[in-house]
C-alpha positions in Angstrom: 0.0 0.0 0.0 1.3 3.5 -0.9 2.0 5.8 2.0 1.5 9.5 1.3 2.8 12.2 3.6 0.4 15.1 3.4 1.8 18.6 3.8 -0.5 21.4 5.0 -0.2 23.2 1.6 -2.3 20.5 -0.1 -4.5 19.9 3.0 -5.5 23.6 2.9 -6.4 23.4 -0.8 -8.5 20.3 0.0 -10.3 22.1 2.8 -10.9 25.0 0.4 -12.5 22.5 -2.0 -10.0 23.1 -4.8 -10.6 20.4 -7.4 -7.1 18.9 -7.9 -6.5 18.6 -4.1 -10.0 17.2 -3.4 -9.9 14.6 -6.2 -6.4 13.5 -5.1 -7.4 13.3 -1.5 -10.6 11.4 -2.1 -8.8 8.8 -4.2 -5.8 8.5 -2.0 -7.8 8.2 1.2 -9.8 5.3 -0.3 -6.7 3.4 -1.6 -3.7 4.4 0.4 -2.4 5.4 3.8 -2.2 9.2 4.4 0.0 10.4 7.2 1.2 13.8 8.4 2.7 15.5 11.4 0.5 16.6 14.4 1.7 20.0 13.3 -0.7 19.9 10.4 -3.7 20.1 12.8 -2.3 23.3 14.3 -1.6 24.8 10.9 -5.1 24.0 9.5 -6.6 25.5 12.7 -4.6 28.7 12.2 -5.5 28.7 8.5 -9.2 28.6 9.3 -9.1 31.0 12.2 -7.3 33.6 10.0 -10.4 33.9 7.9 -12.9 33.3 10.8 -14.0 30.0 9.2 -15.5 27.0 11.1 -12.7 24.9 12.6 -14.6 21.7 12.0 -13.7 22.1 8.3 -10.3 20.7 9.1 -11.9 17.4 10.0 -12.6 16.8 6.3 -8.8 16.0 6.1 -7.9 15.1 9.6 -10.5 12.3 9.9 -8.7 10.4 7.1 -5.1 11.3 8.1 -2.9 9.5 10.7 -0.9 12.2 12.6 2.5 11.5 13.9 3.5 12.8 17.3 5.8 15.8 17.3 8.7 14.7 19.5 12.3 15.4 20.3 13.6 13.0 17.6 11.6 14.7 14.9 12.7 18.1 16.1 16.4 17.0 16.2 16.0 15.6 12.7 14.5 18.9 11.5 17.4 20.7 13.0 19.9 18.5 11.1 18.6 19.4 7.6 21.4 21.5 6.2 19.6 22.9 3.2 17.5 26.1 3.7 14.0 25.2 4.8 11.5 27.2 6.8 11.1 25.8 10.3 7.7 24.2 9.8 8.8 22.8 6.5 11.8 21.2 8.1 9.5 19.6 10.7 7.3 18.2 8.0 10.3 16.9 6.1 11.8 15.3 9.2 8.5 13.6 9.9 8.1 12.4 6.4 11.6 10.9 6.4 10.9 9.2 9.7 8.0 7.3 7.9 10.6 5.8 5.6 12.0 6.2 2.1 8.9 4.6 0.5 6.8 7.5 1.6 5.6 10.0 -1.1 5.7 13.7 0.0 2.5 15.4 -1.2 2.9 19.2 -1.2 2.2 22.3 -3.3 5.4 24.0 -2.1 8.2 23.7 -4.8 11.0 24.1 -2.3 9.6 21.5 0.0 9.2 19.1 -2.9 12.8 19.7 -4.0 14.2 19.1 -0.5 12.1 16.0 -0.1 13.6 14.6 -3.3 17.1 15.4 -2.1 16.3 13.5 1.1 15.3 10.5 -1.0 11.5 10.7 -1.1 9.3 10.6 -4.1 7.0 13.6 -4.5 3.7 14.7 -5.8 1.9 18.0 -6.3 -1.8 17.2 -7.0 -2.7 20.9 -7.1 -0.4 21.6 -10.0 -1.1 18.3 -11.7 -4.8 18.9 -11.9 
């Protein structure tokens, strides 16, 4: 079974109902394992609160995504990434790598996808692919 690591950039597009992200998420959640960092829950909450939108909208994604604990090992791994990456992106990368090299990084962030490839992960941008 394919394991997809879902970055918040695609999750936010899915919550917004954007076609490429929604179609990918519906298919992937029915046929594959979707994982992410616990960080994504916080990011989606902040994304929705920013526009005074209902927080329960995040559950459209969270209910079908297994969230990894944000722990000292993940933070240390994020700190060890030598290429330039924003802090939250580095945490997502470290979490994805912890799931193993067979994990596919799903993001709409070109720099995050590039770094994921450099770290040995396959990548997918369903927003651009649509």
